[in-house]
N, C-alpha and C positions, 0 to 999 in steps of 0.2 A: 374293569382296570382302570381308566381315567379316574372313577370316584376314590377307588384305593389308594391311587397315588396323591390326588387331593386331600383324602383324608388322613394319609401320613404325614402331609405336609403341616396339614393342624397339630398333629398330634407329636410332632419333632420334640424329642425331650429338651433339646437344647434351646428350642423357641420356647417352652413350657417352663421349663428351667427358669429361664432369665426372667420372665414374664410374673411369675408365682416366689419368684427370689428363694431357689432352693438352692442353686449351686454356679458356679462362674469357672471357666479355666483363664488363667492370665497369660501375658506373654513373659512374665516371669516364671512361669513354671507349666511348657506345653506337657500336655499329657501326666498335669498332677492337679486335680479338682480341688477348687476350696470348696466346703460348704457352708452356704450362707444358715443365719439362723432356724429359717422356716427347714431349711434342708437337712438341718442337724437335728431336728426334732422329731422329722420323718424316719432318717437314718436311726435315731436313740429307738423309736417305737419297735421298729422292724426286730431292733437288737432285744428289745425287751422280749418279744414277742419267740423270738429264737432262744432265749435263756432261759424261760419258763418250759418251753418243748423240752431242752438238753436237760434239764433239772427233774423234771418227771421221767425221761428215760434213762438214767442214772448216769450220765454224761457228767465228766469232772473236768469243769475250766479251767484250763493253765495258760500261761504266757510266756511267749519265748524270746529271747533278744534280736532285734532287728539287726545286729551285725554279727557275726562269728566268723570264725577264723576260719583261711582257705584251708585248710588241714580236712578240715568237718567236711566240706562241699567236697572235696577229693574222693572222701572215706565214704558219701553217700552217694557218688557216680555223677552226682548235679554237673561236678568241675568238667566231667570229659562227654557229657552230653546235652550240656546247656548253659556254659559259661558266655555264650555270646550277646546272652541276653541278662547277662549277670552286672551291676554295678561293684566296682572292686574300691579299695582304701588301703593305707598302711596306717599301723597302729603300733608306736614303738617298734618301727623297721620290719615289722611283720605284714604278711597279706592277710585281709581281711576280706570278705564279700559280704555284701549288704543282702537280706536273705531274698530270692526267688519264691521259695516255698515253704510251711511251717515245718513239714514232713521231719528233718535231721533233728530240729526241736525237740519235737515231742518224742522220739527215739531216745534222746537224752534223757528226758523226763522218766522215760518208763527204766531206762537203766539205772536212774538213780538209788531205785531200790530193788532189793531180794524179793521176788516173786515166788509164790506158789502155783499152782495149776488150782488149786481153790479160790487162788485171788482172782482169778480171770472167767470171761474176759474184763480189761481193763479198757474202759472209753473217756480218750481224753478229748475236748473241745476247745478249739482257741479260734476267737476273731486276730487272726493274725497279718499286720500290714505287713504287705510285699512288694518290692520292687522287679519292673522285669523291664528291660530294654525295648523299648519298640519302635520301627523307624517312624521317622515323622509324619511320614503321608499315610500312615496307616490309623494314625490317633482319629479319634470319633468321639466329641463329646465323654458322656459316661461308658461308651460302649468300650470302647477301646482306651485302654489308658498306660500310666506307666508306673501308677503306685494306687494300691488299691487292699483292702480288707476282705481276706478270704475266712469263710466259715466254716474253717477247717475241723476234722474231728478224726482221731485217730485210734483203732481198734485195735489192741491186741490180744489174741485169743488161741486155744488151742484147734488141732484138726477139726474137733469134733462139734465146733461152734461156728465152723464157718456158715454152714446153711442158714441158721436160726438167726446168724448176728446179720446176714444180707437181706433175709426176709426183714427182719427188723429197719433195717435204712429204707428198704425200699416202702413197707407202710411208713416210716416219718416222710419222706419224699411227697408221697402221695396225697400225704392229710395236706404238707404247706400247700403245693401248688392247687391240691383241690379248693383250701381257701381262698386262695386270689381269683379263683375261677379261671384256673386253668385247664387244656388238656395238655397231652402230652405221648410220644413215643417214644421206643427205647431202642437202642444199639446197642451191641456186644462187640468193643473192638477188641483186636486180637495183636498179637508180638508184631511190633514195628523189627524195620532192619536198623535201625540206629537201638539195641536194648544190650541189657546182660542180663545174665541167669543161666543153668542149662534148661535144655529141651522138658525136661525130665520135671522141673518146676513149673515153666512154663505151659504145660499140657494140665500138668494137677488144678493150678489155680482157672485156667479156660473151662476146665470142666467143673470148678467148684460154683464159678457164676452161672454157667449154663443150667447145670442141675437145680441149684438156687431159684432161676427164672421160670424154668420147667414145672418146678414146684407147684410154683404162683400160678400157673396156667398166664404168664405176661408172654403178649406175643411180641418177637425183637426182630430186628434186622442183623445180619453180623456184616461189622463194618473191619473188614480184613486190611491189618498192617496198621491200626490207629491207637493201638495202645500206647500207653504210657511206656518209660523206656525202662522202667522195671516190672511191669506187670499189667495182664489184660485189667479191661474196665466195661463197666456199664453206663452209658451216657443217656441221659434223659432229655429229650429235646421238646420244651414245652411250646404251647402255639397261642399267641395273642389273640384277641379280638379284630383285629385283620389278617388272621392268618398267617403271619407269618411266625417262623421257627427259631427257637434260641435256645443254645446248649448252655444249662446250668447244673445241672445235677449230675454227680458223678460216682460211682462206687468203683473203685482199684484197689483189686485182693494185689498184695506183694509177699512175695517169700525171700525178695533180697535183703530187704533195707536191716530185715534182722539178722543174718548172717552177715552182714558187712559192718556192721556195729556190735557183734558178737553179743546180742542181748538173750537173756535166757528164762525159764522157769524152771521149777523145782516138780515134776512129775511126781505119779502116785507111785514110781518105781525108785523115787530118792535120786533120779539121774536128773540132768541138765538138758532141758531140750529147747528149743529154737519156737517162739511165739511165730505163728503168722498175723499180718497184718492188715487193714483194712484201712484205706485212705477213700477218707469219702466228704463232699460237700453236699449242701441244697441248694442256697442262693448262690454258691459259685465265687463271683466277687457281687458285694454287697453294693456296692458304687453301681456295676454294672445293671445287678436286679432292680434297683432304684430309676436305672432310665427303662427297661422294659416293662416297672411298673408306672411310670409317668405315661407313655406311648398306649399301656394295655389300657389304662382310665381315662386316658385323656386328660389328665390332672384332677379329673372329679374322682378322688382318694374317697373309699370308706370312711366313716364316722369314725371308727377306732383309729383310722390310718391318717386322716387328714391334720396337718401341721397346725391348721388354724380350722377348730369343729364349728367354733358358733361366733357371727359377727352381731353383736347389738350396736343399734344404728337409732340414736335420740331424732325425734322429727325437729326440734325447734330448742330454743335455749333454756325453755320453761320444762321441759321432761331430762334436761341433762343428769340433774340431780339422781333422778331415779335409774334413768340410764345406769349411770355409774355403781349406783346400788346392787341393780343387777348383776353388774360385770363385777364385781366384788364376790357377788354369791357363786357366781358360776366359777372364779378361780378359786375360791375357797373350795369348791367341791371337788378341785380337779380335773377341770372341764378347760383343753384349749382354746380362748376367745382373745377378743379383741372388741375395744370400743371405740365408735367413730363418730365423733362431737361438732365435727367441723360445722361451721357456717356454711352449709350447703344443701340443697334440695332433696327432699327424701329418693327421688326418685334416680336421681345423681348414685346415692350413698349405696341405694340397691343394684344398680348398675355393676358400681365400682366392686360390689362384694359380689355378684355372680360372676365376673371377669376373674375374681380370685379363687373360684369354686368353691367357697366354703358352704359347706353342709347344709348349716344354718344359719338364718338373718331373723334376728329378734326386732320388731320393728315399737319404738319405744317413742308414743305420743301423747298428749293430755288427755287422750282417753284410758290408757293404761295407767296413767299415774293414779286417776282419779280410781280404777277399778281393783288396782294391786295386782296387773296380772300382766300377759306377754300376747304380742301379737307374730305369730311363728310364719315363718316364710321358708318351705325347703326346697332344695337347689334342684330336687328330683323329682317333688310332689306338688311343687306351687305352693299356694296357701293354702296354710293348714288352721288358718281365724286364731281365737283368743285361747290360752291356756294358763292354767294355773303356774308360777314361777314353780313351784317345787315340783309337780309331777312332769313338768318338762325339764330340767335336771336330772329326774328319776331316769328318764327317758333314755339321755345321752350318756349317762352314766352306765344304765344296761348295755347300750347299742356297743359301748366300749368296752364294758369288762367281756361282753359274748362275741365281741370283733365281728361284730356285723356291719351290714351295709351303711 
């Protein structure tokens, strides 16, 4: 237990975030993280992975406004159930709210076009920035913030699609968590006291989620009364290398919002019908997921995810020109790299690169200049010896493209 506590201190994302130059929280914005250049590279790499997955799975990406009028939030039910966590303002003497969730905007986008049952399911994906008021005492690095990016998706479908769409989302969540080496367990959260909608709708929604989980053979625990105010949900609790669990992914089945916003599709019978809606996230909050990843990996990110993949280290002034040419080749190939040409001993440069947790260090001395090659040190495997320049570039590009460690 004491060893785990000590290891958790070493892996604290606030400590590593500062040491690795990833993010900071300033007094001018408590609970509002600033991402530094390397942190932004990490965030964008995650987002690129997210976009590739969602393009493959036939999601359409949208973007909805940060501020929308109060009437919208009254219509969605958020004002009645969530107003204490919302920031408000006035524009032209009308009340507006900074969005705490992306779903009402997604519903408006769906309602912007007429839809047929042949068009469904419609899958919208949004990397939406949301703001939620959290008490100052609960704020904690990237884990509990007041502003974050939610990797939201909203699926609009017919009753016949419920099972297949939920299974598709579960498969996608499993693929993502497996990529990062997370195991997880599943909870089914049911109707809370503070909810809206009829008993019949809640029963149908809960049974829909149960049926999909049973069909998949997934073990789950029922978490009574912890659903969203508009519908039951499946929560995914992932486990990190220290054995701690974090609730990240969620699948929520919603019969209420389509009714409140009066959205519809034309069925095979030529009548209007209300679609059923899935709200789902995989990362949850991208900021929080980054905090979890920092601690999970202890800052030693896999090659594909590392903000700096390669550090080029010149031994002396005589090898600087060659080191710069290697650095230029790496950059031209799309490898994220830095060059260290300071007038310092090579042992010092190597130790500093190790503290920065770069996956690869290239030691460039007179021998490498003469032979036209590289001496490669791996963060995880130690000294790999001499390598051909192009062979090393190809190796890093392969690890990045295939998202290997």
